[in-house]
N, C-alpha and C positions, 0 to 999 in steps of 0.2 A: 504493500500500500504506500502510495506517495505521500510525503509530508512536505512541510515548508520550513526553510531555515528561519530561525528567529530574527526579527528585525534588528535587535540589539547586536547579535553576532555579525550580521551583514554590514551594518553601519560601522562597527568596530573594525572589521576587516578593511573596508574602504578607507577609513580614517588613518589606519596604520600605514597603508601604502601612500596616501597623500602626504603624511608626515615624513615618510622615507625620502620622497623626492624633494620635498620642501626644505627639510632640515639638513640634508646632506651637503657638506661643504664642497663646492666645485672649484677646481684649480687646474693648472696645467700638469700637476702632479710631478713636477720637477723642482729642484732647488728648495729654497726656504719656504716658498709658498706651498709646495707639495707636502713638505714635512709638517707644516702648520695645519694643513687640511687633514692629513692622516691622524695627527696627534690631538685634534680637536675633540672635546666631549660630544659635539654634535655628530661627528663621524660614527661614534659608538651608538648614540641614541638613534640615529637614522637607520643604521643597518640592523640594529636589534629590532626596531619597529618592523622592518621588512620581514625578518625571520619570524616574528610573532604573527605578522599578517599572513604569511604562507601557512603557518600552523593553523590559524583560524580558518583558512580556506578549506583545509581538510575536513573540519567540522561542519562547514557550510555544506559541502558535498554530502557528508554522511546524514545530516539532518534533512536534506532534500529527498533522500531515499528514491533516487531515480535509477538505481541499479548498481550492481557490483562493478561494472565496467568503469563507470565514472569515479566511484570511490577509489578503486585500485589505481586507475590512471593518475588521478590527482595525488594520491598518497605516494606513489612511486616517484612522480615528478618532484614533489616537495622533498622526498628523501634524498634525491640526487642533487637538488639545488642547495639545501641547507649547509652541507659541508663547505661548499664554495663560499657562501656568505659568512660562515664562521671564520674561515681563513682571512677573507677580506676585512672583516670587522676587527678581529683581534690581532692578527699578525701585522697587518698594515698599520694599525694604531701603534703597536709596539715599535715598528720600524720608524714611524714618524717621530715618536717620542725620543728614541735613541739618536736620531739624526739631529734633533734640536738640542739635546743634552750634550752631544759630543761635537756639534758643529760639522759633522760629516754628511754633507748632502749626498755623497756618493752611495750612502746606505739605501737611498730610494731606488737604486738599481735592483734591489731585491724584490721590488713590487712586481716586476714582470714575471719572474719565475714562480712567484707565489700565485699569481693570477692566471698566467697563460700557458702553463704546462699542458701537454696534450691531454692527460687524463682529466685534470680538473675542468678544462674548457669543454671537453666532451661530455662530462657529467652535467655541467651547468647547462649546456645547450640542449642536450636531450631532455633534461629535467624540465626546462621551460617549454619545450615543444609538447611534452606530455601534459603539463599543466594547461597549456592553451587548448589542446585537444579535449581534455576533460571538461574545461570550462565551456567550450562550444557545445558539447553534447549535453551538458547540464542546462545550458540556455535553451537548446532545442526542446528538451523534454519538459522543462518547466514553463516555457513560453513567456511572452511579455517583453516589452521594450527594455525594462530595467535589466533583466537577465542578459539580454543581447548586448547592452552597453557594458555591463560588468564583464562579460566574456571577451568583448573587444579589447578591454584593458589588458587582459592576459595574452591575447593574440599579439598585441603590440609590445609586450614586455621586452622581448629580445631586441626588436629593432630600435626601441627608444634609447638603448644604451649608446647608439651611434649618433644621437641627436644633440643639439645644444641644450644648455641647462633649462632655458625657458620651456622648451618642448617637453623635457623630462618632468618638470613641475606640472605642466598641463596634463601630462599622462597620468600622474598621480591623482589629479583632480578628476580625470575621466573615470578612473576606477572608483573613486568616492561617489561621484554622481551616479554611476551604474549601481553601486551598492545601495544608495539611498532610494533610487527608483525601484530596485528589486525588493528592498525592505518594505516600501509602500505597498507594492503588489502583494507581498506576503501578509501584511497586516490587514489590508482592505479587500484583497481579491481582485483589484482593478489597477490598471496602469494610470499614471498621472494624466489627467486630461480626458480620461474615458468618460463618455456620456452615459447617463442613466438608461439611454435607449440601446446600449450595446447588447447584442444578442445574448452574450454569455451572462450579462447582468440580469436580463429579463428572464433567462432560463433559470438562474439561481433563485429569483424571486418566486417563480412559478413552483419550483421544487420546494421552497420553504412553505408555500401555502398549501401544499398537499397534506 
């Protein structure tokens, strides 16, 4: 039997991804500027928000009860993505702090092998693709504009890494908007702007009157 994710969980998930893109320090990631970005408490806060957001997404899928395929796909995707985020969050933060403490900007050269080794990049990429696929199936099976916008945020999650900061911040807001619209449908059974004459709404009223 299908259920619906709780509005609080959906909005929390969207808010965490919006905070991730908004709080994350952006820099060229070289020299003192890069070290300061990595060493910033906001670097930790933003990336931890993303990790918690992905974890919340697993529970969104489970609460939706749209099938084991969606549950397993999103869970596996998140399991592949989180180790990468852990390394980026804590290892790069430590590198940035050491670079500032010692004045050795060359320590930032460690960022590339931490991030871009073949295994970690493969895990990260495959994980995000699985999450996107699971989110799309979730949206198709639950229906509604909000679920579609929410899923679009995860389809665009990998490409947005190659975009400038303002687009990345906008992407986080897209996930949040989708989550809020999805939550509204979950709470009321209708999409934003749906009229009372909507066939599904009329059908629901008829069913209630029986």
